[in-house]
N, C-alpha and C positions, 0 to 999 in steps of 0.2 A: 136818651142814651148819653148825650153830652153832659147832662146834669149828674148822672151816676159816675161818669169819668171824673168830674171835678170833686165829687164827694170821695171817691176812692183815692184820688191823688191827694186830697187834703188829709185823709186818714193816714195814708202812707207817710206823708210829711210829718204829721204829729208823732207817729210811732218812731220815725227816724230821729226826730228831735229828742224824744224821750230817751231813745237809745244812746244818742250822743251825750245827753246830759248825764245819764247813768254812767257812761264810760268815763266822763270827766270826774265824776264823784269817786268812782273806783280808783282811778289813777291818783287822785288827791289823797284818799285814805291810804292807799298802798305806799305812796311816797312818804307821808307823815308818820306812818306806824312802823316802818322799817322792820317788817316781819321776815322771819326765815321762810324758806319754801315749805317746810313742814307746818309752820304756823299758818301760813296762807292757805294751805290745803284744808286745814281744819276750820279756819276762821270764816272763809267766804260762805260755805253752806249755812253756818250758824248765823252769820250776819244777814243773809238773805231771808232766813226764817224770822229773825228779829224785825227786819224792815217790813216784811209781809204782815206780821201781826200789828205793827204800828200803822201800816197803811190802812188797815180796816178801821182803826180809830180815827185817823185823819179824814177818811171819807165820810164817816158818820158825823164828825164835827162840821165838815164842810156843808153837808146837807142841812144841818141845824142852822148854821150861819146864813146860808142862802135863803132859807125859809123864815128867818127871824122877823123880817119886816111885816110879813102877813100872818104871823103866828097868832092863834087864838088863845094860846096859853104860854106866855113868855116865862112864867115861873117854872113850868115843866121843862122848857128849853134850857133854862139856867141850871136846873137840877140835873138834867141829862148831860149837859156839858161838864158839870162837876163830876159826875159818875165816870164820864169818858176820860177826864183828866186823871182820876184815880186809877182807872184801868191802864192808862198810858204809863203811869209811875210804876205800877205792878209789873208790867212787861219789862220796863227798863231795869228794875231791880232783879227780876228773874234772869234776864240775859247778862246783867253785870256779872253774876256768879258763874254763868256758863262761859262768858268771854274770859274770865280770869283763870279758867281751867286750860285755856289755849294760849292766851297772850298775857303779858305782864301788866301790872297796874299802870305803868308809865305808857305802855302802848295803848291801853284803854283810854287814858286821859288824852293821848294824842288823837285817837279816833274821835272822841267827843269834840275836841278843839277843831279838827278837820271838818267834821259835820257842821259845826257852827260857822266856820269860815266859808264852807260851800254854800250854805243858806244865804250868807251875806253876798256872795258872788252872784247868786241867782237874783236876789233882790236888785242889785246894781244893774244887772243885765236887763231886767224888766223895766227899770226906770228909764233906761236908754231907748227902749222900743216905743 
């Protein structure tokens, strides 16, 4: 019973941490993009779909990286990573056009810059831990 309490508490802490990280990312994007309320209302559902599609790719790539040391077919892994990179670019291209229907090119550039800055902040945070 005590073990399940620790597992449950640990899972809650992870979910809370992910939620906190997501909140920081949303705040950073919102601040940098300077969207109107109307733009925000249309942008966030679109962004969530975009991020969900990319998350599928990120998870698949993570599995390949984690299994690469014991891979029986590294060439296949390299080919699969290349395919996933292409899929990632396709998703970004598709959503670029969708984003530009809602926000300006300047705001989209600000979104990309804020995402890159956010990734650097996460890396710095992990280095300190």
